[in-house]
C-alpha positions in Angstrom: 3.0 11.5 51.0 6.1 13.2 50.1 9.8 13.5 51.4 9.2 17.2 51.3 7.5 17.2 54.4 8.9 15.9 57.6 6.6 14.6 60.3 7.3 13.6 63.7 5.6 13.0 67.1 7.2 13.2 70.6 6.0 14.1 73.9 2.5 15.2 72.8 3.8 17.3 70.1 3.4 16.8 66.3 6.3 18.6 64.4 5.6 19.4 60.7 8.7 20.7 58.8 8.7 21.8 55.3 11.7 20.0 53.6 12.5 21.3 50.4 15.4 23.6 51.3 17.0 23.6 47.9 13.9 25.5 46.7 13.5 27.7 49.9 10.8 25.2 50.9 8.3 26.3 48.1 5.1 24.6 48.8 3.9 22.1 46.0 0.6 20.5 45.9 1.9 17.1 47.5 3.4 19.2 50.4 0.1 20.9 50.9 -1.6 17.4 50.9 0.8 16.1 53.3 0.6 18.9 55.7 -3.2 18.8 55.5 -3.4 15.1 56.3 -1.2 15.4 59.3 -3.2 18.2 60.6 -6.5 16.1 60.3 -4.7 13.3 62.1 -3.4 15.6 64.9 -7.0 16.9 65.3 -8.4 13.4 66.2 -5.3 11.9 68.0 -5.8 12.6 71.8 -2.2 12.0 72.5 -1.2 14.9 70.2 -1.9 18.3 72.1 0.2 20.6 70.1 1.4 21.1 66.4 4.8 22.8 65.7 5.3 24.1 62.2 8.9 24.8 60.9 11.2 24.8 57.8 14.3 23.0 57.2 17.3 25.1 56.1 17.4 28.9 56.3 13.8 29.5 55.1 10.3 28.8 56.6 8.7 28.8 53.2 8.9 30.8 50.1 5.4 30.3 49.3 3.6 28.6 46.6 5.4 26.7 44.0 4.6 28.9 41.0 4.9 26.0 38.7 2.0 24.5 40.4 0.0 27.7 40.5 0.6 28.4 36.8 -0.7 24.8 35.9 -3.9 25.5 37.8 -4.2 28.7 36.0 -4.1 27.1 32.8 -6.5 24.3 33.8 -4.0 21.6 34.1 -4.4 20.9 37.8 -6.3 21.3 41.2 -4.9 23.6 43.8 -4.3 21.8 47.3 -3.7 25.1 49.0 -7.2 25.8 50.1 -7.7 22.5 51.7 -4.6 23.2 54.1 -5.7 26.7 54.5 -9.0 25.5 55.9 -7.4 22.8 57.9 -5.0 25.3 59.8 -7.8 28.1 60.3 -10.1 25.2 61.7 -7.5 23.3 63.7 -8.8 23.4 67.4 -5.4 22.7 69.0 -2.6 25.1 69.7 -0.1 25.4 66.9 3.5 26.9 67.4 5.5 28.2 64.6 9.2 28.4 64.4 10.4 30.7 61.5 14.0 30.4 60.8 13.9 32.8 57.7 12.2 33.6 54.6 8.3 33.5 54.8 6.7 34.7 51.6 2.9 34.7 51.0 1.1 31.8 52.8 4.4 31.5 54.6 3.3 34.5 56.5 -0.5 34.3 56.2 -0.5 30.9 57.9 1.2 32.5 60.9 -2.0 34.4 61.6 -3.5 31.1 62.5 -0.8 30.1 64.9 -1.0 30.7 68.7 2.7 31.1 69.3 5.2 32.3 66.7 9.0 32.6 67.1 10.9 34.2 64.3 14.6 34.8 63.5 15.8 38.3 63.9 16.8 38.2 60.3 13.7 36.7 58.9 11.9 38.4 56.0 8.2 38.2 55.9 6.3 39.2 52.6 2.7 38.9 51.2 3.2 40.0 47.7 0.0 38.8 46.3 -0.9 42.0 44.2 2.8 41.5 42.6 1.3 38.4 41.1 -2.1 40.0 40.1 -3.6 37.9 43.0 -5.3 38.9 46.3 -5.0 37.9 49.9 -5.8 34.6 51.3 -6.3 32.6 54.6 -8.4 35.4 55.8 -5.3 37.6 56.0 -7.4 40.5 54.5 -8.9 40.9 58.0 -6.5 39.2 60.2 -3.3 41.0 59.2 -4.8 44.4 59.5 -6.1 43.6 63.0 -2.7 42.4 63.8 -0.4 45.1 62.5 -2.8 47.9 61.4 -4.2 48.8 58.0 -1.7 51.0 56.7 1.2 48.4 57.3 -1.0 45.5 56.0 -1.9 47.4 52.7 1.8 48.2 52.2 2.5 44.4 52.6 -0.2 43.5 50.4 -0.1 46.1 47.6 3.4 47.4 47.6 5.3 44.2 48.7 6.9 45.8 51.6 8.7 43.1 53.8 8.7 43.0 57.6 11.9 41.9 59.4 11.8 39.3 62.2 12.2 42.1 64.7 9.6 44.2 63.2 6.9 41.2 63.2 7.8 40.8 67.0 7.3 44.7 67.5 4.1 44.7 65.6 2.4 41.7 67.3 2.9 39.2 64.5 5.3 37.2 66.5 6.0 36.4 70.3 9.8 37.1 69.9 12.5 37.7 67.5 15.7 35.6 68.3 18.9 34.6 66.9 18.3 32.2 64.0 19.8 29.1 65.8 17.6 29.7 68.8 14.3 29.9 67.1 13.4 26.1 67.0 14.6 25.4 70.4 12.3 28.3 71.7 9.4 27.0 69.8 10.0 23.4 71.0 10.3 24.5 74.6 6.9 26.4 74.2 5.1 23.6 72.4 6.4 21.2 75.3 5.0 23.5 77.9 1.6 23.8 76.3 1.4 20.0 76.1 1.6 19.8 79.8 -1.4 22.0 80.5 -5.0 20.7 80.8 -6.0 20.0 77.2 -9.6 20.7 77.7 -8.9 24.2 79.1 -6.5 24.8 76.4 -8.8 24.0 73.7 -11.8 26.0 75.0 -9.3 29.1 75.6 -8.1 28.9 71.9 -11.9 28.5 71.0 -12.8 31.5 72.9 -10.2 33.7 71.5 -11.1 33.0 67.7 -14.2 34.0 65.9 -14.1 30.8 63.7 -17.3 31.5 61.7 -16.0 35.0 60.7 -12.7 33.5 59.8 -14.1 30.8 57.6 -16.5 33.3 56.0 -13.8 35.5 55.0 -11.6 32.5 53.7 -14.4 31.4 51.5 -14.9 34.9 50.0 -11.2 35.3 49.4 -10.9 31.9 47.8 -13.7 32.8 45.3 -12.0 36.1 44.4 -8.4 34.4 44.4 -9.7 31.8 42.0 -11.1 34.4 39.7 -7.8 36.3 39.9 -5.6 33.3 39.1 -7.3 32.7 35.7 -7.1 36.5 34.9 -5.0 37.9 32.1 -3.2 39.8 34.7 -2.1 36.8 36.5 -1.0 34.9 33.3 1.2 37.9 32.4 2.5 37.9 36.0 3.5 34.0 35.8 4.7 34.4 32.2 7.0 37.2 33.1 8.3 35.2 36.2 9.0 32.2 33.9 10.8 34.6 31.5 12.7 36.4 34.0 11.4 39.9 32.9 9.3 42.5 34.7 5.4 42.0 34.2 3.8 44.7 31.9 0.3 45.6 33.4 -0.1 48.8 31.3 -2.7 47.5 29.1 -5.0 47.2 32.3 
């Protein structure tokens, strides 16, 4: 396990908090592994009825730790992100998210698998996959356009446009946009209310609302393309430019 993920259980709610505030909660392989294990535990423990995801500090998560990603691209490691994505996509119990600020890449796409989402008004949500010569993941290539429309989703994916917390609520990506200091409290109250409901009815309702086979099929399709892109010359240029703190040069196509 890792100190960079805080896990607690109270009143039928498991709280999973990204705890790397000095790095804007960038997600390392160890963090993914810890969160995946927590979700698997919550899925089989009857006393846990709801999971709440949040981040310590002023960010939800700045996305994947690019050092881990670059290592995988060079064949020096194994990405643990995919196991987490599959776990959250297949999780049968309700998931509530509290987004206190920045949500980059998977920080935004994982919200598509949450059942209630509360964001800070000042939050900034981005999915800049193309900027890194990569492609969408977590079934976001179908779920995000369904939620906010094709044009807005394409602008987020391909251009790197951001949504504010207020816009996320307006477009249906979040239930409410609140002052940053009120986000976690609102999410905890909502999770506690869900935990009081008849669990069988809650699970059946969530299952009816999600086309699990279609979602998992798209996740596998995206994963194959993402893996190819991660090892591409374009991705290597993007990661090298990031490390060297310069603009990437994709002019050679």
